[in-house]
C-alpha positions in Angstrom: 116.5 87.6 153.1 117.5 90.8 152.1 116.3 91.7 148.2 117.9 94.4 147.1 115.9 96.0 143.3 113.8 97.4 141.5 109.6 97.5 142.5 109.0 97.3 138.8 111.3 94.4 138.2 109.4 91.7 138.1 111.8 88.7 138.9 112.2 91.0 142.1 108.6 90.8 142.8 108.7 87.1 141.8 111.9 86.3 145.2 109.5 88.4 147.3 106.7 86.3 147.0 108.6 83.3 146.4 109.9 83.9 150.3 106.8 84.9 151.5 105.1 81.2 150.0 108.7 79.7 152.3 107.3 81.9 154.7 111.4 83.1 154.7 111.3 87.1 156.7 112.2 89.2 154.0 113.3 92.9 153.9 113.0 94.5 149.8 114.9 97.2 149.8 113.6 98.8 147.1 115.4 101.7 145.1 113.5 102.0 141.7 113.9 105.9 142.8 117.5 105.9 143.7 119.2 104.5 140.4 122.5 105.2 141.6 122.3 103.8 145.4 121.3 100.3 142.9 123.9 100.8 140.7 127.0 100.8 143.9 125.2 97.8 145.0 125.7 95.6 141.9 129.1 97.2 141.9 129.3 96.5 145.1 128.0 92.8 145.5 129.1 92.3 141.4 125.9 91.5 139.9 125.0 93.2 136.8 121.2 93.0 137.5 118.4 92.9 140.1 117.2 90.9 142.3 120.7 91.0 144.6 119.6 88.1 147.0 121.7 88.2 150.5 121.2 85.0 153.8 121.6 87.2 156.4 122.0 85.2 159.6 119.9 87.3 162.0 122.0 86.0 165.0 125.1 86.2 164.3 124.9 89.3 161.5 126.5 86.5 158.7 125.3 87.8 155.2 126.0 85.4 152.5 125.2 86.0 148.6 122.4 84.2 146.9 122.5 85.8 143.5 119.8 86.6 141.9 115.6 85.2 141.2 117.5 82.1 139.7 120.0 81.5 141.9 117.5 82.5 144.8 115.4 79.1 143.9 118.6 77.2 143.8 119.4 77.7 147.1 115.9 77.1 148.8 116.2 74.0 147.0 119.3 72.8 148.5 118.5 73.7 151.2 115.8 72.1 150.8 117.3 68.3 150.4 119.9 69.6 153.2 117.3 69.0 156.0 
């Protein structure tokens, strides 16, 4: 997972912790000190809040937007039920 957000955002931290708890590789891109870039990411991904969570396939290079923290919870529950 790629998690884009701010280190002061509780939902960003929850997302990181959840991925670590579930043993999901993740990269956190912290834009706490560069809000302009963060706003560009929000515009690009059409999302008003952080975190912006992306699923990435390291083999194919494909990236899919999951959404925010609540979307991540749903995504992981869906993955678990189809496994």
